[in-house]
Every structure is written in structure tokens, then in C-alpha cells.
N, C-alpha and C positions, 0 to 999 in steps of 0.2 A: 564437860571438857571440850566439846566442839566449839563453844563460844569463844574460847581462847584462840582457836585457829581460824575461825571464820566469823568475825564480828559482823553484825547485820548491815552496817553502813559502808562496808568496804567493797561491795560488788560493783557499784556504779563507777567509782574512780578507776578500778582495775579494768572494767569493760571499756571505758572511754580511752584509757591508755592503750589497750589492745587494738581498738579500732583505729586510733591515730597511728600506731606502729604499722599496721597493715597498709594503711593509706600511704604513709611515707615510703614504705618499701615499694609499693606500686609506682609511685612518682619517680623514685630513683631508678627503678628498672626501666621505666619508659624513657627517661632522659638518657640513660646509658645506651639503650638500644638505638635511639635516634642518633647519638654520637657515632656509634659503630656504623650505622647505615650511611651517614654523611662522610665519614673518614675512610671507609674501605675503598671506594673508587679512587681516592687520591693516593692511598698508600700502595694499593695493588690494582693497577689498571687492568681492564679486561683484555681479552684476546685481540680485539681490534687494534689496541695500542701496540701490542707486540708485533702484529702482522705489519703494521705500518712502518716499523723500524727494522724489519728483518732484512737479511741479505738477499732474499729472493726478489724483493721489490726494489732493491737499490739499482740505479742505472749503471750499466756497464761502460767502462771507459773505451 
């Protein structure tokens, strides 16, 4: 009965598909994290940018 559920030649293609899925998941995760690292300073600048435009540093008339 187990021959119906696990034919002898099915392990290699399934293993290859699993390895490719893990690799593709890793590549997509790396690309997404790189995009977050590059876009975060542009969307939410650090405290230096906020301090530069604060009222405390503005010249008084």
C-alpha cells in the first residue's frame, strides 16, 4: 500500500522543488530587507533632520 503513496522516483523532484523554494524565499527576503533599509531613511528621516527644522534653531526676527 505504501507504494501508492511514495513511488520510488518521486523523492528527487520533490527535494529539488523544496530546495528551490527555500532559495527563492531567501532571495525575496533579502531583496525586501534591502528595500526597507534603503527606503526607511527617505520616508522617516532621523532626529538630525527634525532638529534642523525645529523652532528652537530658527532665527528670531
